[in-house]
Structure formats: C-alpha cells, structure tokens
C-alpha positions as CSV (number, residue, x, y, z in Angstrom):
1,M,0.0,0.0,0.0
2,A,1.4,3.4,-0.9
3,A,2.0,5.8,1.9
4,G,-0.5,8.6,2.3
5,K,-3.4,6.8,0.7
6,P,-6.7,6.8,2.7
7,R,-7.8,3.4,3.6
8,I,-11.6,2.8,3.3
9,A,-13.4,-0.3,4.7
10,K,-16.6,-0.9,2.9
11,D,-19.2,-3.5,2.3
12,Y,-19.2,-5.0,-1.3
13,D,-23.0,-4.2,-1.7
14,K,-22.4,-0.5,-1.1
15,L,-19.8,-0.1,-3.9
16,S,-20.5,1.7,-7.1
17,D,-20.9,-0.4,-10.3
18,E,-17.8,1.2,-11.7
19,L,-15.7,0.1,-8.8
20,I,-17.1,-3.4,-8.8
21,A,-16.3,-3.7,-12.5
22,Q,-12.6,-2.7,-11.6
23,I,-12.5,-5.2,-8.9
24,K,-13.8,-8.0,-11.2
25,L,-10.9,-7.1,-13.6
26,E,-8.4,-7.3,-10.8
27,Y,-9.8,-10.7,-9.5
28,P,-11.0,-12.6,-12.6
29,Y,-10.9,-15.9,-10.7
30,G,-13.0,-14.9,-7.8
31,F,-12.3,-13.3,-4.4
32,E,-12.1,-16.0,-1.7
33,D,-8.3,-16.9,-2.2
34,Y,-7.5,-13.2,-1.8
35,L,-9.2,-12.3,1.4
36,I,-7.1,-10.9,4.2
37,S,-8.1,-10.3,8.0
38,Y,-7.6,-7.3,10.1
39,K,-8.8,-5.9,13.3
40,N,-11.2,-2.8,13.2
41,A,-11.2,0.0,15.8
42,Q,-13.4,-2.1,18.1
43,G,-10.9,-4.9,18.1
44,L,-13.0,-7.2,16.0
45,K,-11.5,-9.4,13.4
46,I,-12.7,-8.6,9.9
47,S,-12.1,-10.4,6.7
48,A,-11.8,-8.3,3.5
49,L,-10.8,-8.2,-0.1
50,P,-8.0,-5.7,-0.6
51,F,-8.3,-3.4,-3.7
52,E,-6.2,-0.4,-4.6
53,T,-6.9,2.6,-6.9
54,E,-4.7,5.5,-7.7
55,E,-6.4,7.5,-4.8
56,V,-7.7,4.9,-2.2
57,Y,-6.8,1.6,-0.6
58,Y,-10.0,-0.3,-0.2
59,L,-10.7,-3.1,2.3
60,I,-14.0,-4.7,1.0
61,K,-15.6,-6.4,3.9
62,M,-16.7,-10.0,3.2
63,T,-16.5,-13.4,4.6
64,K,-15.2,-16.4,2.6
65,A,-18.8,-17.7,2.3
66,E,-20.0,-14.2,1.1
67,A,-17.1,-14.2,-1.4
68,Q,-18.2,-17.4,-2.9
69,Q,-21.8,-16.4,-3.0
70,I,-21.1,-13.1,-4.7
71,I,-19.3,-15.0,-7.5
72,E,-22.0,-17.7,-7.8
73,D,-24.7,-15.0,-8.1
74,D,-22.8,-12.8,-10.5
75,E,-23.7,-13.4,-14.2
76,D,-20.4,-12.0,-15.2
77,Y,-18.7,-15.2,-13.8
78,D,-19.0,-18.7,-15.4
79,D,-20.1,-21.9,-13.5
80,D,-16.3,-22.4,-12.6
81,G,-16.1,-19.0,-10.9
82,N,-14.0,-17.4,-13.7
83,L,-14.8,-14.0,-15.2
84,K,-16.4,-14.6,-18.6
85,E,-14.5,-13.7,-21.7
86,G,-15.6,-10.4,-23.1
87,F,-16.2,-8.8,-19.8
88,A,-13.2,-6.5,-20.1
89,E,-14.2,-5.4,-23.5
90,E,-17.8,-4.7,-22.3
91,V,-16.4,-2.5,-19.5
92,A,-14.0,-0.7,-21.9
93,G,-16.9,0.1,-24.2
94,A,-19.3,1.3,-21.5
95,D,-19.7,4.9,-21.3
96,D,-20.9,4.9,-17.7
97,T,-20.3,8.3,-15.9
98,S,-21.6,7.4,-12.6
99,S,-21.0,10.0,-9.9
100,D,-18.4,9.5,-7.1
101,E,-20.1,8.4,-4.0
102,E,-19.2,9.5,-0.5
103,E,-16.9,7.1,1.1
104,E,-16.9,6.1,4.7
105,E,-13.6,5.6,6.4
106,D,-12.6,3.4,9.2
107,S,-9.4,5.2,10.1
108,Y,-8.4,2.9,12.8
109,D,-8.5,-0.4,10.9
110,T,-5.2,-2.2,11.0
111,P,-4.2,-5.4,9.3
112,D,-3.3,-8.6,11.4
113,D,0.3,-9.4,11.8
114,D,-0.4,-13.1,10.8
115,G,0.0,-12.7,7.1
116,G,-3.6,-12.2,6.4
117,D,-5.0,-15.8,7.2
118,D,-8.4,-16.0,8.8
119,D,-7.2,-18.0,11.7
120,D,-7.9,-16.7,15.2
121,D,-4.2,-16.8,16.2
C-alpha cells in the first residue's frame, strides 16, 4: 500500500458499479483466495478483499462464504467462478459516468500481523 493513501473499509454491496467492474478485472478468478483479515477500531477481526486504486486503498468487507456467494450469483462469472471472456471489452466500451459516491472511512482499521489468514491466532 502506498503511503498517504486513505484506507476505506466498505461492504461490497455499497460499492459503485464502476468500482465493482474494476474489482472484477483485478480478481477474474473470484475473491475468496485473496481475502485478508484485520482488526477494526473495536478490536473485531474482519475479513476483507484488498483493492487499490490510484487514490484509495479499499478493504472490501466479506467473509469467505460471502465471497463465494457473490461470485456464484454474478452473471459475469461462469459456473467455474471465472470471469467470462468479453467482460473487459464490455467495461471498456461502456460509457458509464456514474458519480463519485461519498466514502466512509474506518481510520483505525489495522491489518493482522499473521500474514492475512483468517485463523484466530
């Protein structure tokens, strides 16, 4: 993560369509193998998908089961959980000018020291 970038923890279902499309391109084989865990300001262990843009480092909150369900329900992924061919071209051809939405920041979230696994140690 680049120094000075704001870190934003956010639920997947609260992301803009544009950001979701970027995440799909970054993770074409699904999300579950890329989840990390961190402790939030209240000391609770949270699992999340890391995603970095030029301006922001996102921690997209989801459990392993939620990550699997998101991919299973998403028509842009095939039955094997892989992003369908042609999606990148569809995104590149789309002229979607959605507005930037207000981001909520959990400024005291810190990653675990255990390498990102979801174990309780």
